[in-house]
Biopython code that builds the backbone (N, CA, C, O; Angstrom):
import numpy as np
from Bio.PDB.StructureBuilder import StructureBuilder

atoms = [
    (1, "MET", "N", (89.638, 131.815, 108.847)),
    (1, "MET", "CA", (89.647, 131.114, 110.243)),
    (1, "MET", "C", (89.875, 129.914, 109.827)),
    (1, "MET", "O", (89.290, 129.528, 108.816)),
    (2, "ILE", "N", (90.659, 129.173, 110.426)),
    (2, "ILE", "CA", (91.257, 127.578, 110.066)),
    (2, "ILE", "C", (90.695, 126.800, 111.379)),
    (2, "ILE", "O", (91.257, 127.291, 112.358)),
    (3, "SER", "N", (90.000, 126.003, 111.676)),
    (3, "SER", "CA", (89.395, 125.195, 112.634)),
    (3, "SER", "C", (90.231, 123.658, 112.748)),
    (3, "SER", "O", (90.559, 123.059, 111.723)),
    (4, "LEU", "N", (90.521, 123.121, 114.120)),
    (4, "LEU", "CA", (91.348, 121.940, 114.079)),
    (4, "LEU", "C", (91.053, 121.552, 115.307)),
    (4, "LEU", "O", (90.798, 122.219, 116.310)),
    (5, "PRO", "N", (91.127, 120.126, 115.093)),
    (5, "PRO", "CA", (90.717, 119.426, 116.523)),
    (5, "PRO", "C", (91.913, 119.711, 117.605)),
    (5, "PRO", "O", (93.045, 119.877, 117.152)),
    (6, "HIS", "N", (91.711, 119.771, 118.955)),
    (6, "HIS", "CA", (92.294, 120.286, 119.926)),
    (6, "HIS", "C", (93.558, 119.381, 119.872)),
    (6, "HIS", "O", (94.576, 120.059, 120.015)),
    (7, "SER", "N", (93.797, 118.067, 119.711)),
    (7, "SER", "CA", (94.793, 117.340, 119.980)),
    (7, "SER", "C", (95.865, 117.803, 118.925)),
    (7, "SER", "O", (97.019, 118.054, 119.272)),
    (8, "LEU", "N", (95.411, 117.909, 117.548)),
    (8, "LEU", "CA", (95.998, 118.397, 116.506)),
    (8, "LEU", "C", (96.720, 119.570, 116.957)),
    (8, "LEU", "O", (97.910, 119.550, 117.269)),
    (9, "LEU", "N", (96.007, 120.547, 116.982)),
    (9, "LEU", "CA", (96.575, 121.936, 117.844)),
    (9, "LEU", "C", (97.585, 121.771, 118.498)),
    (9, "LEU", "O", (98.707, 122.202, 118.232)),
    (10, "LEU", "N", (97.109, 120.835, 119.827)),
    (10, "LEU", "CA", (98.479, 120.675, 120.756)),
    (10, "LEU", "C", (99.901, 120.465, 120.037)),
    (10, "LEU", "O", (100.978, 121.049, 120.158)),
    (11, "GLU", "N", (99.466, 119.397, 119.240)),
    (11, "GLU", "CA", (101.000, 118.632, 118.430)),
    (11, "GLU", "C", (101.588, 119.720, 117.618)),
    (11, "GLU", "O", (102.796, 119.942, 117.698)),
    (12, "VAL", "N", (100.812, 120.422, 116.830)),
    (12, "VAL", "CA", (101.254, 121.579, 116.042)),
    (12, "VAL", "C", (102.209, 122.629, 117.520)),
    (12, "VAL", "O", (103.406, 122.914, 117.556)),
    (13, "ASP", "N", (101.447, 122.867, 118.236)),
    (13, "ASP", "CA", (102.104, 124.002, 119.335)),
    (13, "ASP", "C", (103.408, 123.579, 119.879)),
    (13, "ASP", "O", (104.287, 124.346, 120.273)),
    (14, "GLY", "N", (103.474, 121.782, 119.861)),
    (14, "GLY", "CA", (104.799, 121.370, 120.739)),
    (14, "GLY", "C", (105.973, 121.582, 119.446)),
    (14, "GLY", "O", (107.166, 121.818, 119.639)),
    (15, "VAL", "N", (105.291, 121.430, 118.063)),
    (15, "VAL", "CA", (106.472, 121.438, 117.398)),
    (15, "VAL", "C", (106.912, 122.769, 116.968)),
    (15, "VAL", "O", (108.019, 122.952, 116.462)),
    (16, "VAL", "N", (105.997, 123.762, 117.179)),
    (16, "VAL", "CA", (106.223, 125.250, 116.786)),
    (16, "VAL", "C", (107.113, 125.793, 117.979)),
    (16, "VAL", "O", (108.156, 126.424, 117.813)),
    (17, "GLN", "N", (106.561, 125.463, 119.206)),
    (17, "GLN", "CA", (107.597, 125.667, 120.463)),
    (17, "GLN", "C", (109.134, 125.165, 120.308)),
    (17, "GLN", "O", (110.064, 125.946, 120.506)),
    (18, "MET", "N", (109.323, 123.910, 119.969)),
    (18, "MET", "CA", (110.419, 123.229, 119.904)),
    (18, "MET", "C", (111.398, 123.789, 118.450)),
    (18, "MET", "O", (112.626, 123.722, 118.405)),
    (19, "GLU", "N", (110.685, 124.226, 117.557)),
    (19, "GLU", "CA", (111.205, 124.910, 116.247)),
    (19, "GLU", "C", (111.617, 126.003, 116.413)),
    (19, "GLU", "O", (112.594, 126.454, 115.816)),
    (20, "LYS", "N", (110.889, 126.668, 117.320)),
    (20, "LYS", "CA", (111.004, 128.167, 117.780)),
    (20, "LYS", "C", (110.273, 129.274, 116.457)),
    (20, "LYS", "O", (110.616, 130.365, 116.002)),
    (21, "LYS", "N", (109.441, 128.589, 116.250)),
    (21, "LYS", "CA", (108.495, 128.995, 114.704)),
    (21, "LYS", "C", (107.023, 129.606, 115.244)),
    (21, "LYS", "O", (106.561, 129.258, 116.330)),
    (22, "THR", "N", (106.381, 130.507, 114.403)),
    (22, "THR", "CA", (104.853, 130.508, 114.872)),
    (22, "THR", "C", (103.998, 129.733, 114.074)),
    (22, "THR", "O", (104.167, 129.269, 112.946)),
    (23, "ARG", "N", (103.051, 129.670, 114.852)),
    (23, "ARG", "CA", (101.754, 128.595, 113.909)),
    (23, "ARG", "C", (101.791, 129.370, 112.546)),
    (23, "ARG", "O", (101.715, 128.391, 111.803)),
    (24, "SER", "N", (101.845, 130.273, 111.839)),
    (24, "SER", "CA", (101.787, 130.908, 110.705)),
    (24, "SER", "C", (102.774, 130.162, 109.902)),
    (24, "SER", "O", (102.474, 129.503, 108.908)),
    (25, "GLU", "N", (104.153, 130.316, 110.451)),
    (25, "GLU", "CA", (105.160, 129.866, 109.526)),
    (25, "GLU", "C", (104.861, 128.393, 109.510)),
    (25, "GLU", "O", (104.827, 127.828, 108.417)),
    (26, "PHE", "N", (104.657, 127.763, 110.536)),
    (26, "PHE", "CA", (104.361, 126.046, 110.438)),
    (26, "PHE", "C", (103.412, 125.630, 109.436)),
    (26, "PHE", "O", (103.547, 124.671, 108.676)),
    (27, "ILE", "N", (102.272, 126.569, 109.506)),
    (27, "ILE", "CA", (101.263, 126.191, 108.466)),
    (27, "ILE", "C", (101.480, 126.515, 107.032)),
    (27, "ILE", "O", (100.707, 126.106, 106.165)),
    (28, "ARG", "N", (102.811, 127.447, 106.700)),
    (28, "ARG", "CA", (102.797, 127.953, 105.431)),
    (28, "ARG", "C", (103.906, 126.732, 105.429)),
    (28, "ARG", "O", (103.663, 126.018, 104.456)),
    (29, "GLU", "N", (104.869, 126.313, 106.062)),
    (29, "GLU", "CA", (105.568, 125.539, 105.747)),
    (29, "GLU", "C", (104.873, 123.689, 105.302)),
    (29, "GLU", "O", (105.309, 122.936, 104.431)),
    (30, "ALA", "N", (103.892, 123.485, 106.120)),
    (30, "ALA", "CA", (103.069, 122.785, 105.836)),
    (30, "ALA", "C", (102.384, 122.770, 104.656)),
    (30, "ALA", "O", (102.382, 121.656, 104.133)),
    (31, "MET", "N", (101.772, 123.664, 104.023)),
    (31, "MET", "CA", (100.704, 123.752, 103.176)),
    (31, "MET", "C", (102.091, 123.645, 101.939)),
    (31, "MET", "O", (101.771, 123.048, 100.911)),
    (32, "LYS", "N", (103.056, 123.996, 101.977)),
    (32, "LYS", "CA", (103.989, 123.786, 101.024)),
    (32, "LYS", "C", (104.522, 122.484, 100.748)),
    (32, "LYS", "O", (104.860, 122.033, 99.654)),
    (33, "LEU", "N", (104.560, 121.892, 101.965)),
    (33, "LEU", "CA", (105.121, 120.582, 101.642)),
    (33, "LEU", "C", (103.953, 119.576, 101.294)),
    (33, "LEU", "O", (104.153, 118.432, 100.887)),
    (34, "TYR", "N", (103.022, 120.000, 101.451)),
    (34, "TYR", "CA", (101.701, 119.402, 100.796)),
    (34, "TYR", "C", (101.472, 119.428, 99.733)),
    (34, "TYR", "O", (101.218, 118.400, 99.105)),
    (35, "LEU", "N", (101.490, 120.647, 99.184)),
    (35, "LEU", "CA", (101.402, 120.812, 97.620)),
    (35, "LEU", "C", (102.869, 120.067, 96.984)),
    (35, "LEU", "O", (102.753, 119.399, 95.957)),
    (36, "LEU", "N", (103.908, 120.177, 97.479)),
    (36, "LEU", "CA", (105.020, 119.522, 96.522)),
    (36, "LEU", "C", (104.599, 118.050, 96.785)),
    (36, "LEU", "O", (104.501, 117.387, 95.753)),
    (37, "GLU", "N", (104.350, 117.447, 97.852)),
    (37, "GLU", "CA", (104.173, 115.937, 97.833)),
    (37, "GLU", "C", (102.838, 115.589, 96.794)),
    (37, "GLU", "O", (102.643, 114.489, 96.276)),
    (38, "ARG", "N", (101.922, 116.880, 96.613)),
    (38, "ARG", "CA", (100.693, 115.888, 95.744)),
    (38, "ARG", "C", (101.364, 116.093, 94.226)),
    (38, "ARG", "O", (101.137, 115.346, 93.273)),
    (39, "LYS", "N", (102.158, 117.155, 94.207)),
    (39, "LYS", "CA", (103.034, 117.242, 92.994)),
    (39, "LYS", "C", (103.723, 115.894, 92.581)),
    (39, "LYS", "O", (103.470, 115.416, 91.475)),
    (40, "LYS", "N", (104.450, 115.371, 93.308)),
    (40, "LYS", "CA", (105.387, 114.247, 93.386)),
    (40, "LYS", "C", (104.361, 113.149, 92.892)),
    (40, "LYS", "O", (104.577, 112.615, 91.804)),
    (41, "LYS", "N", (103.278, 112.792, 93.625)),
    (41, "LYS", "CA", (102.326, 111.900, 93.376)),
    (41, "LYS", "C", (101.871, 111.740, 92.235)),
    (41, "LYS", "O", (101.750, 110.661, 91.655)),
    (42, "GLN", "N", (101.534, 113.000, 91.758)),
    (42, "GLN", "CA", (100.864, 113.409, 90.050)),
    (42, "GLN", "C", (102.027, 112.716, 89.253)),
    (42, "GLN", "O", (101.855, 111.902, 88.346)),
    (43, "ILE", "N", (103.265, 113.170, 89.740)),
    (43, "ILE", "CA", (104.290, 112.818, 88.387)),
    (43, "ILE", "C", (104.322, 111.459, 88.386)),
    (43, "ILE", "O", (104.198, 110.842, 87.328)),
    (44, "ARG", "N", (104.508, 110.777, 89.683)),
    (44, "ARG", "CA", (104.537, 109.440, 89.837)),
    (44, "ARG", "C", (103.590, 108.342, 89.239)),
    (44, "ARG", "O", (103.747, 107.167, 88.906)),
    (45, "GLU", "N", (102.263, 109.455, 89.244)),
    (45, "GLU", "CA", (101.055, 108.290, 88.767)),
    (45, "GLU", "C", (101.325, 108.519, 87.127)),
    (45, "GLU", "O", (101.401, 107.583, 86.331)),
    (46, "ARG", "N", (101.447, 109.850, 86.789)),
    (46, "ARG", "CA", (101.977, 110.039, 85.270)),
    (46, "ARG", "C", (102.881, 108.961, 84.856)),
    (46, "ARG", "O", (102.537, 108.103, 84.043)),
    (47, "MET", "N", (104.139, 109.005, 85.460)),
    (47, "MET", "CA", (104.820, 108.144, 85.011)),
    (47, "MET", "C", (104.531, 106.521, 85.178)),
    (47, "MET", "O", (105.050, 105.716, 84.405)),
    (48, "GLN", "N", (103.759, 106.162, 86.134)),
    (48, "GLN", "CA", (103.095, 104.981, 85.780)),
    (48, "GLN", "C", (102.072, 104.637, 85.152)),
    (48, "GLN", "O", (101.689, 103.468, 85.098)),
    (49, "GLU", "N", (101.606, 105.422, 84.702)),
    (49, "GLU", "CA", (100.619, 105.295, 83.260)),
    (49, "GLU", "C", (101.551, 105.216, 82.236)),
    (49, "GLU", "O", (101.343, 104.258, 81.491)),
    (50, "GLY", "N", (102.648, 105.999, 81.905)),
    (50, "GLY", "CA", (103.528, 105.974, 81.063)),
    (50, "GLY", "C", (104.301, 104.564, 80.797)),
    (50, "GLY", "O", (104.630, 104.206, 79.666)),
    (51, "TYR", "N", (104.526, 103.878, 81.867)),
    (51, "TYR", "CA", (105.243, 102.903, 81.646)),
    (51, "TYR", "C", (104.258, 101.625, 81.564)),
    (51, "TYR", "O", (104.613, 100.597, 80.987)),
    (52, "ILE", "N", (103.039, 101.755, 82.161)),
    (52, "ILE", "CA", (102.215, 100.613, 81.661)),
    (52, "ILE", "C", (101.806, 100.757, 80.294)),
    (52, "ILE", "O", (101.480, 99.763, 79.645)),
    (53, "GLU", "N", (101.794, 102.077, 79.729)),
    (53, "GLU", "CA", (101.726, 102.116, 77.771)),
    (53, "GLU", "C", (103.033, 101.481, 77.291)),
    (53, "GLU", "O", (103.048, 100.511, 76.534)),
    (54, "MET", "N", (103.966, 101.988, 77.699)),
    (54, "MET", "CA", (104.903, 101.551, 77.273)),
    (54, "MET", "C", (105.218, 100.064, 77.011)),
    (54, "MET", "O", (105.795, 99.658, 76.003)),
    (55, "ALA", "N", (104.683, 99.132, 78.245)),
    (55, "ALA", "CA", (104.739, 97.818, 78.217)),
    (55, "ALA", "C", (103.756, 97.213, 77.498)),
    (55, "ALA", "O", (103.981, 96.012, 77.349)),
    (56, "ARG", "N", (102.378, 97.743, 76.812)),
    (56, "ARG", "CA", (101.265, 97.392, 76.288)),
    (56, "ARG", "C", (102.240, 97.608, 74.668)),
    (56, "ARG", "O", (102.225, 96.716, 73.820)),
    (57, "LEU", "N", (102.940, 98.772, 74.494)),
    (57, "LEU", "CA", (103.533, 98.600, 73.046)),
    (57, "LEU", "C", (104.491, 97.851, 72.953)),
    (57, "LEU", "O", (104.700, 97.326, 71.859)),
    (58, "ASN", "N", (105.422, 97.555, 74.145)),
    (58, "ASN", "CA", (106.350, 96.784, 73.956)),
    (58, "ASN", "C", (105.964, 95.284, 73.554)),
    (58, "ASN", "O", (106.629, 94.582, 72.793)),
    (59, "LEU", "N", (104.607, 94.859, 74.283)),
    (59, "LEU", "CA", (104.123, 93.655, 74.001)),
    (59, "LEU", "C", (103.657, 93.405, 72.579)),
    (59, "LEU", "O", (103.762, 92.370, 71.920)),
    (60, "THR", "N", (103.064, 94.691, 72.212)),
    (60, "THR", "CA", (102.629, 94.470, 70.919)),
    (60, "THR", "C", (103.592, 94.094, 69.909)),
    (60, "THR", "O", (103.532, 93.140, 69.134)),
    (61, "LEU", "N", (104.666, 95.151, 70.046)),
    (61, "LEU", "CA", (105.730, 94.820, 69.149)),
    (61, "LEU", "C", (106.400, 93.415, 69.042)),
    (61, "LEU", "O", (106.595, 92.945, 67.921)),
    (62, "ALA", "N", (106.779, 92.693, 70.217)),
    (62, "ALA", "CA", (107.075, 91.549, 69.979)),
    (62, "ALA", "C", (106.391, 90.559, 69.844)),
    (62, "ALA", "O", (106.872, 89.501, 69.437)),
    (63, "ASN", "N", (104.770, 90.745, 70.249)),
    (63, "ASN", "CA", (104.335, 89.677, 69.288)),
    (63, "ASN", "C", (103.958, 89.759, 67.725)),
    (63, "ASN", "O", (103.411, 88.844, 67.109)),
    (64, "GLU", "N", (104.361, 91.075, 67.150)),
    (64, "GLU", "CA", (104.610, 91.177, 65.870)),
    (64, "GLU", "C", (105.648, 90.801, 65.219)),
    (64, "GLU", "O", (105.685, 90.608, 64.004)),
    (65, "ALA", "N", (106.624, 90.665, 66.056)),
    (65, "ALA", "CA", (108.049, 90.573, 65.401)),
    (65, "ALA", "C", (108.079, 88.882, 65.725)),
    (65, "ALA", "O", (108.840, 88.291, 64.959)),
    (66, "LEU", "N", (107.591, 88.262, 66.429)),
    (66, "LEU", "CA", (107.536, 87.059, 66.740)),
    (66, "LEU", "C", (107.632, 85.969, 65.499)),
    (66, "LEU", "O", (108.410, 85.016, 65.439)),
    (67, "PRO", "N", (106.635, 86.360, 64.520)),
    (67, "PRO", "CA", (106.730, 85.179, 63.190)),
    (67, "PRO", "C", (108.101, 85.532, 62.667)),
    (67, "PRO", "O", (108.704, 84.568, 62.196)),
    (68, "ALA", "N", (108.662, 86.557, 62.642)),
    (68, "ALA", "CA", (109.420, 86.892, 61.707)),
    (68, "ALA", "C", (110.807, 86.356, 62.564)),
    (68, "ALA", "O", (111.716, 85.970, 61.830)),
    (69, "GLU", "N", (111.000, 86.309, 63.658)),
    (69, "GLU", "CA", (111.950, 85.785, 64.809)),
    (69, "GLU", "C", (111.985, 84.350, 64.400)),
    (69, "GLU", "O", (112.966, 83.810, 63.889)),
    (70, "ASN", "N", (110.644, 83.670, 64.706)),
    (70, "ASN", "CA", (110.637, 82.107, 64.379)),
    (70, "ASN", "C", (111.185, 81.778, 62.923)),
    (70, "ASN", "O", (112.033, 80.893, 62.805)),
    (71, "GLU", "N", (110.735, 82.446, 61.850)),
    (71, "GLU", "CA", (111.231, 82.514, 60.478)),
    (71, "GLU", "C", (113.002, 82.408, 60.284)),
    (71, "GLU", "O", (113.687, 81.776, 59.479)),
    (72, "ALA", "N", (113.291, 83.151, 61.190)),
    (72, "ALA", "CA", (114.438, 83.449, 60.946)),
    (72, "ALA", "C", (115.276, 82.508, 61.492)),
    (72, "ALA", "O", (116.270, 82.170, 60.851)),
    (73, "ASP", "N", (114.985, 81.905, 62.841)),
    (73, "ASP", "CA", (115.655, 80.693, 63.481)),
    (73, "ASP", "C", (115.352, 79.643, 62.693)),
    (73, "ASP", "O", (116.249, 78.820, 62.512)),
    (74, "ARG", "N", (113.897, 79.401, 61.978)),
    (74, "ARG", "CA", (113.916, 78.122, 60.922)),
    (74, "ARG", "C", (115.008, 78.293, 59.793)),
    (74, "ARG", "O", (115.703, 77.355, 59.402)),
    (75, "LEU", "N", (115.089, 79.538, 59.324)),
    (75, "LEU", "CA", (115.932, 79.364, 58.290)),
    (75, "LEU", "C", (117.611, 79.426, 58.817)),
    (75, "LEU", "O", (118.447, 79.022, 58.009)),
    (76, "ALA", "N", (117.921, 79.757, 59.705)),
    (76, "ALA", "CA", (119.203, 79.610, 60.210)),
    (76, "ALA", "C", (119.558, 78.222, 60.572)),
    (76, "ALA", "O", (120.691, 77.742, 60.516)),
    (77, "ARG", "N", (118.198, 77.471, 61.046)),
    (77, "ARG", "CA", (118.634, 76.141, 61.250)),
    (77, "ARG", "C", (118.808, 75.110, 59.794)),
    (77, "ARG", "O", (119.577, 74.152, 59.726)),
    (78, "GLU", "N", (117.990, 75.531, 58.812)),
    (78, "GLU", "CA", (118.204, 75.214, 57.555)),
    (78, "GLU", "C", (119.463, 75.264, 57.066)),
    (78, "GLU", "O", (119.963, 74.266, 56.548)),
    (79, "MET", "N", (120.110, 76.400, 57.169)),
    (79, "MET", "CA", (121.272, 76.634, 56.660)),
    (79, "MET", "C", (122.409, 76.045, 57.213)),
    (79, "MET", "O", (123.474, 75.996, 56.598)),
    (80, "ILE", "N", (122.229, 75.527, 58.504)),
    (80, "ILE", "CA", (123.328, 74.912, 59.193)),
    (80, "ILE", "C", (123.149, 73.269, 58.847)),
    (80, "ILE", "O", (124.086, 72.473, 58.789)),
    (81, "THR", "N", (122.027, 73.016, 58.677)),
    (81, "THR", "CA", (121.683, 71.512, 58.525)),
    (81, "THR", "C", (122.405, 71.230, 56.721)),
    (81, "THR", "O", (122.965, 70.182, 56.398)),
    (82, "GLU", "N", (122.229, 72.261, 55.912)),
    (82, "GLU", "CA", (122.563, 72.047, 54.488)),
    (82, "GLU", "C", (123.969, 72.002, 54.436)),
    (82, "GLU", "O", (124.516, 71.141, 53.747)),
    (83, "SER", "N", (124.896, 73.173, 55.351)),
    (83, "SER", "CA", (126.187, 73.092, 55.316)),
    (83, "SER", "C", (126.843, 72.060, 55.829)),
    (83, "SER", "O", (128.031, 71.856, 55.581)),
    (84, "GLU", "N", (125.822, 70.998, 56.917)),
    (84, "GLU", "CA", (126.723, 70.021, 57.273)),
    (84, "GLU", "C", (126.985, 68.350, 56.265)),
    (84, "GLU", "O", (127.812, 67.522, 56.647)),
]
sb = StructureBuilder()
sb.init_structure("model")
sb.init_model(0)
sb.init_chain("A")
sb.init_seg("    ")
for serial, (resi, resn, name, xyz) in enumerate(atoms, 1):
    if name == "N":
        sb.init_residue(resn, " ", resi, " ")
    sb.init_atom(name, np.array(xyz, "f"), 0.0, 1.0, " ", f" {name:<3s}", serial, name[0])
structure = sb.get_structure()
C-alpha cells in the first residue's frame, strides 16, 4: 500500500480521469518516467565529470607544450630576421 497526501491524490485522480487511465497505470508510468529521468541525470553527471577531466588533461597538455611553442616562435622570428 502507498500513502499519499490528499492533495496529491486529488491531482492524480484528476489526471487519471482526464486521460481515462487507472491509478495503477498512472503510477506505473510515473515510476518509469522517474527511473528514466534518474538514469538521464546520472548520465549527464558522468558526462560532466568526463568533460571536467578532459579539461584538466587539455590544460596540462597545453602547459607542457607552451615552452615548445614559444621556442618555435622564437626560431621562426630568428629565421625571418636572418633572411631579411
